[in-house]
N, C-alpha and C positions, 0 to 999 in steps of 0.2 A: 082566679085564673080567667073566669068569664069577663070580669071587669077589665083585665089587662088586654084581653083579645078585643074587646069592644073599643078600648082606647086606641089600640093599634090600627084597627079598621077605620076609626074616625080620623086618625092622622093621615092615613093613606088617602082616604076620600078627600080630605081637606087639601092635601098636596096636589091631587089630580085637579080639583076645582081651581086652585090657584094657577096651575099650569095652563088650564083651559082659558081662564080669564086673561092671563098674560098674552096668550096667542090671539085671542079676540082683540085685545087692545092694540097689538102690533098690526093686525089686519086693518083695523079702523084707522090707525095712524097712516098706514100706507095709502089709503084711498082718500085721505082728508084733503079738501081743497086748500087748507092752510099749508099742508106739506107741498102741494103743487106750487103754490105761490113762493114758498121758501126756496124752491129749486130755480127760481128766476122767471117763472111765468107770471102773467097778470090776467086779471079779469077786467073786461071793458063793458061798461053799461051806458045806455042812453039816458036821457033826462028822466024817463019814467022808471028807471032802475032795471030795465030788461037787459039781460046779458047779450052781448053781440058775439056771435060765433062765426060770422062770415064778413068779409070786407064789404060785401054788397048790403049788409045790414046798416051801413052808415053811408052818409053822403058828404061830399066836400062842403066844408063850412059848418058842419054839425058839431055841437058840443057833446063831449063824451067824458065819462069819469073812468079813470084807470085805477084799479085797486091792486096794490102791491102787498108783499108780505109785511112790510112796515110802512104804513101810510098810503096815500093816494095822490092822484094828480087830476086836475081839471084840465082837459085838453080840447083843442079844436082840430077837426080833421082837415088836413090840407089837401090830400088827394086820396083816392081809393084805388087800390091795386089788387083786384080779385085774382090775378094770376100768380101772385107771390105765395110761396109755401114755406113753412119752417124748414130751414136748412136747404132750400132750393138754391141752386146756382144757375144764373143765366149762362147760356153757352156763349163762347167767344164769337164775335162777328167774323164771318168769312168773307173773303173778297167776292164781290158780286151780290152780297146780301142787301136787299132793299130795306128790310125792317129788322135790324139787329135787336137782340134782347135789350130791355132797359137795364140801366146800371143797377147793381145790387144795392140794397140798403146799407148804410154805414154799419160797420161791425164794432162792437164794444167789447174790449178785452177786460176781464176783471181787474179793477184797480187802474185801468188805463183810460186814455182818451179815445174819441172816435177815430178810426183809422180807415 
């Protein structure tokens, strides 16, 4: 009887441990940089490998590396736009505006061309 109770407690303990491990694995996966890249984001680095987090970290003509979920790109910065934000939309120009907002960047639809 004591051996059966010990085995039962061991099974319960092992099941709890497995559940806890699975939860930790899900949490780790959720915050993984690889998961972020898989959602369509990219990491951009300078020649020294430093991650660029602001447009002003780069300058026009600078070479940068873009790291994607699958592969990477060697790129050259054509222009720096510190005012652009993810999902930001410039407002429409109104009559009388002297400095309308710049045109938005091209939008890429999944499986489609630039539009």
